[in-house]
N, C-alpha and C positions, 0 to 999 in steps of 0.2 A: 676898787681893786679889780684888775682885769681877770676874766674867766680863764681857768686853766685850759690849755690846749686850744685856745682861740687863735685864729689866723687873721691878723689885722689886714685890712684892705683887700680882702678876698670877697668878691661879690657872690651873694647866695642867690641861686635861682629858685624862685618859688614854684611849687608844684603846678600852680595854675598857668605859669609861663612856659612850661614844657609842652612842646607841640607833639600831638599824638603821631606815632609812627616815625618819629625822628630817631635815627640810629646814632649810636655813639661811634666815634671814629675807632676803627679797629687797628690795633698794633699788630704788625705781621709777626708770626711765630718764628722761632729759630728754624733754620733750614731743616725741613723734613720732620720736625717735631710736632706732628699732628696726632690727635687721639687715635685715628685709624691705624697708625703704625706703632702705637705705644704698647708696652708689655702689660699695662694695667687695663687695656681696653678689652672688654668681653664682647666679641663681635656678634654672637647669637642674639643678644638683647640690647646691644648698643649702650653698654653701661661702663662706667669708670669704677674699677675695683681697687683704687689706691687706698681709700679709707674703708673701715668696716661699714656695713650697711646701716642705714638710718632705721630706727625703731618707730613704726607708726602706731602700733597698738602693742602694749607689753604682752609678750608671749604669743602673739599671733601673726603679725605682719612686719616684715622688714623690706627695705629696698635700697639699691645703689642708685646714685645719680645717673640719669640718662643723658648721654652726650652724643653729639654728631661726630662722625669720623673726621670731619674737617675742623673740629674745635681744637683748642690747645689750652694748657693751663700753667705750664712751667714745672710740672712734676714728671715730665717725660722720662720714660725708661726705655731704652733701646731693647727690642725683643732679642736680638742676637747676643748682645752683651749680657743681658739678664740670664739667658739660657746658659751661656758659658760660665757665669758666676755660680749658677745653680749646680752645674756639672762639677766644678771644682770643689764645691762644698760637699757634694755627695762622695767624692773620691777620698776625702780626708778621713 
């Protein structure tokens, strides 16, 4: 019986076959949708604040993922649009 979720005829690259320093091909981000211009980007520490922080030690240490201003992920939120939405919410 075939394994669930198996992909037939897809070659699997062994870890030993991966060359050190070989970069994965980068897919270009949507126009202008970079972390540095995202509403979730905390500039002072170069962190993504989309999700809650990760707990490293219960009750003592948490942190958000560190990202580069030139990174992107698909969860982009335009700063101006988010500010306008927040303003509308406050006016209600």
